[in-house]
C-alpha positions as CSV (number, residue, x, y, z in Angstrom):
1,M,200.6,215.4,76.8
2,S,200.4,218.1,79.4
3,L,201.7,221.6,79.6
4,K,203.8,222.2,82.7
5,F,205.1,225.5,84.0
6,R,208.8,225.4,84.7
7,S,211.1,228.1,85.9
8,A,214.7,228.2,86.9
9,R,217.1,230.8,88.3
10,L,220.8,230.7,89.1
11,F,222.0,232.5,92.2
12,A,225.6,233.4,93.1
13,I,225.8,232.3,96.7
14,A,228.8,232.6,99.1
15,P,230.3,229.1,99.8
16,I,229.6,229.5,103.6
17,A,225.9,229.9,103.0
18,V,225.4,227.0,100.5
19,T,224.5,224.3,103.1
20,L,222.0,226.6,105.0
21,V,220.3,227.8,101.8
22,A,220.1,224.3,100.4
23,A,218.5,223.0,103.5
24,V,215.9,225.8,103.6
25,F,215.3,225.4,99.9
26,S,214.7,221.7,100.4
27,Q,212.2,222.3,103.2
28,C,210.3,224.9,101.1
29,S,210.3,222.6,98.1
30,T,208.9,219.7,100.1
31,A,206.2,221.9,101.7
32,S,205.3,223.4,98.3
33,A,205.1,219.9,96.7
34,Q,202.7,218.8,99.4
35,T,200.6,221.9,98.9
36,V,200.2,221.7,95.1
37,R,200.2,217.9,94.6
38,P,197.9,217.4,91.7
39,T,194.8,215.4,92.2
40,T,193.2,213.4,89.4
41,I,189.4,214.2,89.4
42,T,188.4,211.7,86.7
43,R,189.5,210.1,83.5
44,L,187.8,211.3,80.3
45,F,187.2,209.6,77.0
46,W,185.7,211.2,73.9
47,R,185.5,210.6,70.2
48,D,186.7,213.2,67.7
49,R,184.3,213.3,64.7
50,E,187.0,215.0,62.6
51,T,189.7,212.4,62.9
52,E,187.6,209.4,64.1
53,K,190.1,208.8,67.0
54,L,189.2,208.0,70.5
55,S,191.0,210.3,73.0
56,Y,191.5,210.0,76.7
57,A,192.8,212.5,79.3
58,D,193.1,212.7,83.0
59,L,191.5,215.8,84.5
60,T,193.6,217.1,87.3
61,T,193.7,220.0,89.7
62,A,196.2,221.5,92.2
63,N,196.6,225.3,92.1
64,K,195.1,225.2,88.6
65,W,193.1,222.8,86.4
66,N,195.0,220.7,83.8
67,L,194.1,218.1,81.2
68,N,196.8,215.4,80.8
69,R,196.1,213.8,77.4
70,G,197.3,210.5,76.2
71,W,196.5,207.8,73.6
72,I,194.9,204.4,74.0
73,K,197.2,201.5,73.5
74,G,196.2,199.3,70.6
75,F,193.4,201.5,69.2
76,P,193.3,200.9,65.5
77,A,193.8,203.6,62.9
78,L,190.5,204.3,61.1
79,D,189.9,205.8,57.7
80,A,188.1,209.0,58.8
81,A,186.4,209.3,55.4
82,K,184.9,205.8,55.5
83,Q,184.9,204.6,59.1
84,S,183.7,206.1,62.3
85,V,183.8,205.6,66.1
86,G,180.2,204.8,67.2
87,S,178.6,204.7,70.6
88,I,180.6,204.3,73.8
89,S,179.4,202.8,77.0
90,Y,181.2,202.0,80.3
91,A,180.8,199.2,82.9
92,G,183.1,197.4,85.3
93,G,186.3,199.0,84.2
94,I,185.7,198.4,80.5
95,L,184.6,200.7,77.7
96,M,182.8,199.1,74.8
97,V,183.1,201.1,71.6
98,G,181.3,200.6,68.3
99,V,183.2,201.0,65.0
100,C,181.1,201.7,61.9
101,R,181.8,201.8,58.1
102,G,180.1,203.1,55.0
103,E,177.5,200.8,53.4
104,N,179.7,199.8,50.4
105,D,183.2,200.6,51.6
106,G,184.3,197.0,52.4
107,L,186.2,198.0,55.5
108,D,186.1,196.5,59.0
109,S,183.3,197.3,61.4
110,G,182.3,195.8,64.8
111,W,183.4,196.6,68.3
112,L,186.3,197.2,70.6
113,A,186.6,196.6,74.4
114,I,189.0,199.0,76.2
115,E,190.3,198.6,79.7
116,S,190.0,202.1,81.2
117,G,193.2,201.9,83.3
118,A,191.2,203.6,86.2
119,F,190.1,201.3,89.1
120,E,188.6,201.4,92.5
121,E,190.6,200.1,95.5
122,P,188.8,199.1,98.7
123,H,189.9,201.1,101.7
124,G,188.0,200.2,104.8
125,S,184.5,201.6,104.7
126,H,185.1,203.3,101.4
127,N,187.0,203.0,98.1
128,H,189.8,205.0,96.5
129,W,190.2,205.7,92.7
130,K,193.6,205.0,91.2
131,Y,194.8,206.1,87.7
132,T,198.0,204.1,87.3
133,R,197.5,202.3,84.0
134,V,197.3,203.4,80.4
135,P,194.0,202.5,78.7
136,E,194.4,199.5,76.4
137,V,192.3,197.6,73.9
138,K,191.7,194.2,75.5
139,S,189.5,192.6,72.8
140,R,187.9,193.3,69.5
141,E,185.6,191.9,66.8
142,L,186.4,193.9,63.7
143,N,186.0,192.4,60.2
144,T,184.2,192.9,56.9
145,Q,181.4,190.4,57.9
146,Q,180.3,192.4,60.9
147,G,177.3,194.6,60.5
148,N,177.5,198.2,61.9
149,P,176.7,198.3,65.6
150,S,173.5,200.2,66.0
151,A,172.4,200.3,69.6
152,L,174.7,199.9,72.6
153,S,173.2,199.7,76.1
154,V,174.3,198.7,79.6
155,Y,171.9,196.9,82.0
156,D,173.1,195.5,85.4
157,D,176.7,196.1,84.5
158,T,176.4,194.0,81.3
159,F,176.8,195.3,77.7
160,Y,174.1,194.6,75.0
161,L,175.0,195.5,71.4
162,A,172.7,195.3,68.4
163,S,173.7,195.1,64.8
164,E,171.8,197.0,62.0
165,V,172.7,194.3,59.4
166,K,172.9,191.1,61.3
167,H,169.5,191.0,63.0
168,G,170.3,190.1,66.6
169,F,172.5,191.3,69.5
170,I,175.3,190.2,71.7
171,Q,175.5,190.1,75.5
172,A,178.9,190.6,77.2
173,T,180.1,191.1,80.7
174,P,183.2,193.3,81.4
175,Q,185.1,190.2,82.6
176,Q,184.3,188.4,79.4
177,L,185.6,191.3,77.4
178,K,188.9,191.4,79.4
179,T,189.6,187.8,78.3
180,Y,187.7,187.5,75.0
181,G,189.2,185.0,72.6
182,S,191.2,183.2,75.2
183,T,189.1,181.9,78.1
184,S,185.7,183.4,77.3
185,T,183.3,184.3,74.5
186,V,180.3,186.6,74.3
187,R,176.8,185.3,73.8
188,S,174.8,186.0,70.6
189,F,171.0,186.1,70.4
190,P,168.6,186.5,67.5
191,G,166.0,189.2,67.7
192,G,165.5,192.9,66.8
193,G,166.2,194.7,63.6
194,G,169.0,196.9,64.8
195,G,166.8,199.1,67.1
196,A,167.0,200.0,70.7
197,L,167.3,197.2,73.4
198,A,165.7,197.0,76.9
199,V,166.7,194.3,79.3
200,V,165.0,193.2,82.5
201,D,166.9,191.4,85.3
202,K,169.3,189.7,82.9
203,S,166.3,187.5,82.1
204,V,164.6,188.9,79.0
205,C,165.5,191.4,76.2
206,Y,163.0,193.5,74.3
207,A,164.7,194.0,70.9
208,T,163.1,196.6,68.7
209,W,162.9,197.3,64.9
210,N,163.2,200.9,63.8
211,D,161.3,200.4,60.5
212,A,159.0,203.2,59.8
213,A,156.6,201.2,57.5
214,G,156.1,197.7,56.3
215,D,155.7,194.4,58.1
216,D,158.3,195.2,60.7
217,A,157.0,198.6,61.6
218,G,156.6,198.8,65.4
219,R,157.8,195.3,65.9
220,V,159.3,194.2,69.2
221,D,161.0,190.8,69.6
222,V,161.0,189.2,73.1
223,V,164.1,187.1,73.8
224,N,164.8,184.8,76.7
225,L,168.3,185.3,77.9
226,Q,168.4,182.4,80.4
227,G,168.6,179.6,77.9
228,G,171.6,178.2,76.0
229,R,173.3,179.4,72.9
230,G,171.1,179.6,69.8
231,D,167.9,180.5,71.5
232,Q,165.1,181.8,69.3
233,V,162.8,184.7,69.7
234,S,160.1,183.7,72.2
235,Y,157.4,185.9,70.7
236,S,156.9,189.3,69.0
237,F,154.3,192.0,69.2
238,N,153.8,195.4,67.4
239,L,153.4,198.9,68.7
240,P,150.7,201.1,67.2
241,S,153.3,203.1,65.3
242,G,156.8,202.3,63.9
243,S,160.2,204.0,63.7
244,I,161.1,202.9,67.3
245,Q,164.1,204.9,68.4
246,G,164.3,204.3,72.1
247,A,163.6,201.7,74.8
248,T,164.3,201.2,78.5
249,A,163.2,199.1,81.5
250,N,162.3,200.5,84.9
251,T,160.4,199.0,87.9
252,G,158.9,196.0,86.1
253,K,157.9,197.9,83.0
254,V,159.4,198.4,79.5
255,F,159.0,201.7,77.7
256,F,159.3,202.4,74.0
257,A,159.7,205.5,71.8
258,P,157.8,205.0,68.5
259,A,156.7,207.7,66.0
260,D,153.7,208.7,68.1
261,G,154.0,209.3,71.8
262,I,155.4,206.5,74.0
263,C,154.3,202.9,74.7
264,W,154.8,200.6,77.6
265,V,154.2,196.9,78.6
266,N,154.6,195.0,81.9
267,A,157.9,193.1,81.8
268,D,157.6,189.4,81.1
269,T,160.8,188.0,82.7
270,S,159.8,184.4,81.7
271,A,159.3,185.4,78.0
272,S,156.2,183.2,78.0
273,Q,153.2,185.5,77.5
274,T,150.9,185.5,74.6
275,G,148.7,188.2,73.1
276,V,150.7,191.1,74.4
277,S,149.3,194.5,73.7
278,A,151.3,197.7,74.5
279,T,149.6,200.6,76.2
280,A,150.1,203.8,74.1
281,V,150.4,207.2,75.8
282,S,150.0,210.3,73.6
283,L,152.3,213.3,74.1
284,G,150.0,215.6,72.1
285,Q,150.8,217.4,68.9
286,D,153.4,219.8,67.8
287,A,151.9,223.3,67.8
288,D,153.8,224.3,64.6
289,T,153.7,221.1,62.5
290,G,150.6,219.4,63.8
291,E,152.6,216.1,63.9
292,P,152.3,213.8,66.9
293,L,154.9,214.5,69.5
294,R,157.5,211.8,70.2
295,T,160.9,211.3,71.8
296,S,164.1,209.4,70.8
297,A,165.6,208.2,74.1
298,F,165.0,207.7,77.8
299,A,167.0,208.4,81.0
300,S,166.2,206.8,84.4
301,Q,166.7,207.7,88.0
302,R,165.1,205.6,90.7
303,N,161.6,204.6,89.6
304,W,161.3,207.6,87.2
305,V,161.7,207.5,83.4
306,M,162.6,210.8,81.7
307,F,162.7,212.2,78.2
308,T,162.3,215.3,76.1
309,T,159.8,216.1,73.4
310,G,158.5,218.9,71.1
311,S,160.2,221.9,69.5
312,G,159.9,225.7,70.1
313,S,156.8,226.5,72.2
314,S,155.9,222.8,72.4
315,S,159.2,221.8,74.1
316,S,159.0,219.9,77.3
317,F,160.9,217.8,79.7
318,C,158.8,214.8,80.6
319,L,158.7,212.4,83.6
320,I,156.9,209.1,84.2
321,N,156.6,207.3,87.5
322,A,157.2,203.7,86.4
323,A,156.0,202.3,89.8
324,M,152.4,203.4,89.1
325,S,150.1,200.7,87.8
326,A,148.9,203.1,85.0
327,P,151.8,205.5,84.4
328,S,151.0,209.0,83.2
329,V,153.3,211.8,81.8
330,V,154.3,214.8,83.9
331,K,155.4,217.6,81.6
332,L,157.7,220.5,82.6
333,P,157.6,223.1,79.8
334,I,161.1,224.3,78.7
335,S,161.6,227.7,77.1
336,V,163.4,227.1,73.8
337,A,164.1,229.7,71.2
338,D,163.2,229.3,67.6
339,G,165.9,227.4,65.8
340,L,166.9,225.3,68.8
341,S,165.8,221.8,69.8
342,L,166.2,219.9,73.1
343,T,168.6,217.0,73.3
344,D,167.9,213.8,75.2
345,P,168.4,214.2,79.0
346,Q,171.4,213.0,81.0
347,V,171.0,212.5,84.7
348,A,173.3,212.8,87.7
349,L,173.2,212.4,91.5
350,S,175.4,215.0,93.2
351,L,175.7,215.7,96.9
352,G,172.3,214.3,97.5
353,K,170.6,216.3,94.7
354,R,169.4,214.8,91.4
355,Y,169.7,216.7,88.2
356,A,168.8,216.3,84.5
357,F,170.9,218.0,81.9
358,M,169.6,218.8,78.4
359,F,171.1,221.0,75.7
360,Q,169.3,223.3,73.3
361,D,171.2,222.6,70.1
362,R,170.8,224.3,66.7
363,I,168.5,222.6,64.2
364,D,170.4,224.2,61.4
365,A,174.2,224.1,61.8
366,A,174.5,227.3,59.8
367,S,172.4,229.2,62.3
368,S,173.9,231.7,64.7
369,V,171.3,231.5,67.5
370,Q,172.9,231.1,70.9
371,E,172.8,227.5,72.2
372,M,172.0,226.8,75.8
373,L,172.2,224.2,78.6
374,T,169.1,223.6,80.8
375,I,169.6,222.0,84.2
376,V,166.5,220.6,85.9
377,E,166.5,219.8,89.6
378,L,164.5,216.6,89.8
379,D,163.6,216.4,93.5
380,P,163.8,219.8,95.1
381,N,162.3,218.7,98.5
382,R,164.0,215.3,98.4
383,D,160.8,213.3,99.0
384,Q,161.6,210.9,96.0
385,D,158.7,212.3,94.1
386,F,160.0,214.0,90.9
387,S,156.7,215.4,89.8
388,D,157.7,218.8,91.4
389,A,160.9,219.0,89.3
390,V,161.9,222.6,88.4
391,V,164.3,224.3,86.1
392,K,167.3,225.3,88.2
393,L,169.4,227.0,85.6
394,T,169.7,227.8,81.9
395,M,173.1,228.9,80.7
396,P,174.8,229.6,77.3
397,V,177.3,227.1,76.0
398,G,179.7,227.0,73.1
399,S,178.6,225.8,69.7
400,S,177.6,222.4,68.4
401,K,178.4,221.1,65.0
402,V,175.3,219.2,64.1
403,D,175.4,216.9,61.1
404,G,172.5,214.4,61.3
405,S,172.8,212.6,64.7
406,H,176.4,213.7,65.1
407,G,178.0,216.9,66.4
408,H,175.6,217.5,69.4
409,H,176.7,218.7,72.8
410,S,177.2,215.9,75.3
411,V,177.8,215.8,79.0
412,C,179.2,213.3,81.5
413,F,179.8,213.2,85.2
414,D,182.6,211.9,87.5
415,A,181.7,208.9,89.6
416,Y,180.9,211.1,92.7
417,G,178.8,213.6,90.7
418,R,181.0,216.6,91.7
419,H,181.7,217.8,88.2
420,A,180.1,217.8,84.8
421,V,182.2,217.7,81.6
422,I,180.6,219.3,78.6
423,T,181.7,219.0,74.9
424,N,181.4,221.9,72.5
425,P,181.8,220.1,69.2
426,G,181.8,223.3,67.1
427,D,184.6,224.9,69.2
428,G,186.7,221.9,70.0
429,V,186.4,222.7,73.7
430,L,185.7,220.7,76.9
431,T,184.1,222.7,79.7
432,I,184.4,221.7,83.3
433,L,181.3,222.7,85.5
434,S,181.1,222.4,89.2
435,L,177.8,220.8,90.3
436,Q,178.2,222.3,93.8
437,N,177.8,225.9,92.6
438,M,177.0,225.5,88.9
439,K,180.0,227.6,87.9
440,V,182.5,226.9,85.1
441,Q,185.8,225.8,86.5
442,A,187.9,225.5,83.4
443,R,187.9,225.3,79.6
444,F,190.3,223.2,77.5
445,Q,190.9,223.5,73.8
446,V,191.3,219.9,72.6
447,G,190.6,220.6,68.9
448,G,188.7,218.6,66.4
449,V,185.0,217.8,66.9
450,P,184.7,216.3,70.4
451,E,181.5,214.4,71.3
452,G,180.3,211.3,73.1
453,T,182.3,211.9,76.3
454,V,182.5,209.3,79.1
455,A,184.0,209.9,82.6
456,V,185.5,207.1,84.5
457,G,186.3,207.4,88.2
458,A,186.3,210.2,90.8
459,A,188.8,212.3,92.8
460,E,191.9,210.6,94.2
461,H,192.3,210.6,97.9
462,F,195.7,210.7,99.5
463,H,196.5,209.4,103.0
């Protein structure tokens, strides 16, 4: 649904002038159409926490910005009071979307695979993006027996989805999801207790448990992905603390985010080691609470792993060079007002520059303190060493609508890294930010509580 400007006038024209005026008008119209031909910049997807619908829209620009909104073919109607749209990830033209339900509601949960309708077309030495198809649900696994999806990740253009009830996870390629149930199936593996997943070279998965205490606190299951269906956990080990919330793999190492600091191990791609002991790295203590500092999720660029930690005066953006034999933490202090907390970073490559975006969201949704967006330039001198990262900009943003883990600001980037799209869940607004000059280009009122946005594709190119 798009809003288009239309105008019309009727002129009284002498018959003798009709042919001439029509010809001139036709030439002007053609020239005008060529000048203002709209260009699709990217295709956006976001979930609305108010209605539990998944929206999509094409972001276009000509002489002004526009958001052409539509609806995904085959997307099921969810009971917004009892079901919710979960995590969304993209790879190879497919969006994988989790669907959750309340613990005792007896409704369907599981996952959906949606073809984005945006695709790259080879054109000599480069590719062009096309937006000629409506997004459509291609496959699904929704039923009352499915546990809620709890962790969704993409490694090497392959989806990995863990379940919080059925201990284990699935592995699925975009091509499998396009033809699921007809010519292909997804692979299921045991391991993990619904926690974060880290995968190395499509060979081994480190599947975590997020238990805070008990026998499974700090537990990590190592699963060989190269065998046949029905493989068992190869071995397990435990981190010094539990409540593991994040995991990632980078440059031959696997990193974890437990309750105290971070931990890492060397990747075991054969899943055959014994007596594994993780190296723990302390992040210090919170100046206000005295509790150990921790993080909840990681981002990666090149051989660097990044995350945020702390609150108030203890807030920092942290970087680790995973290529080092004994990685250490580089901390960049971030000025954060009382009542705000840093979100997990999102990274982008834009015009040769690398950035990390993190929001300063309200801890208490009833607070009125101004929320902010902090942008860090990761490699100012472009020597591939991020240890000299600097804060490039901190700017105000619209409001969040924080409720537990929901309602936070989110950001995504078009495939060429030219623009960032920011959600303001408390205002029902999407903000378009140019990464070339860090200026706001447009704001769109989309309503509801938008969050979890994903961008697919980059600007069209016309020949």
